[in-house]
N, C-alpha and C positions, 0 to 999 in steps of 0.2 A: 089126761088127754094125750092121745098118741098123734105125733106129727106125721107118722107114716100114712095115715088115712086121709090127710088133707089133700085137696086138689092142687094141681100144679101152680096155678096163679097165687093161691094162698101161701104155698111154700116159698114162692119167689118174693112175695111181699114181706114175709117174715124174714127172709134172708137180707133184703134191703134194709129193713128196720134194724136187724141185728148189726149190720155194718155201720149204720148211722149211730147206733147206740155205743158201739165199741169206739168209734172215732170220737164221739162226743166225750166219752169218759177219758180218753187220752188227752183231750184238750183241757179238761178240768185242772189237772195238775201242772200243765205246761201250756199256757195260752199261745205261745209262739208257734205251737204245732198246728194251730187252726188253719192257716193257709195250706199246709201240707195235707191235712185231713180233708179239706174241701177239694183239693186236687185228686186225692185218692178216690173220694166218693164220686166226684163228677167225671173223672176221666177213666177210672177203672171199673168201679162198681156199676154205675148206671148204664154204660154201653154194654157191658156183659149181661146185665139183667134184661136190657132191651133185646139183645140177640136171643137169649133164652126164651123170652116171651114170644118172639116171632117164630121160634122153633116149636113152641107149644101150640101156637095157632096154625101150624103147618103152612106158614107163608114161606119159610125157608127150609130146604132139605137138610137132613142131618149132616151131610158132608160139607155143606156150605156154611155151617154155623161158625166154624173157626175163622174162616176168611171174613165173614160178616163181622165177627167180633173184633178182629184186627182193624178192619176198615172203620168201624164205629169208634174205636179207641183213637185211631189216627185223626178222625174228624173232631173228636172231643178235644184232643191236644191242640188242633188248629184253633178251635173256638176259645180254648183256654189262653193260648198265646195272643190271640186278637183281643181278648178281654183284658189281659194284663197290659198290653201296649196302649190302650185307650184310657 
């Protein structure tokens, strides 16, 4: 099966699944890595995927995707910090 012929949302879902699988494998040998893996996935992977999805739906223009990506990452960091403090 060629991944080149898949539609954009399917490629995005596979990329998110691949990141989750890679981070999960890293936590198998070293359980103390689990909070770092959650941070990477929640603060870096998911906001970038959301920005790409909005770009695919043509809600955001191509030029504004990088700004949106940074804003979503900053928002995710704020949510992460609020979650840690409570």
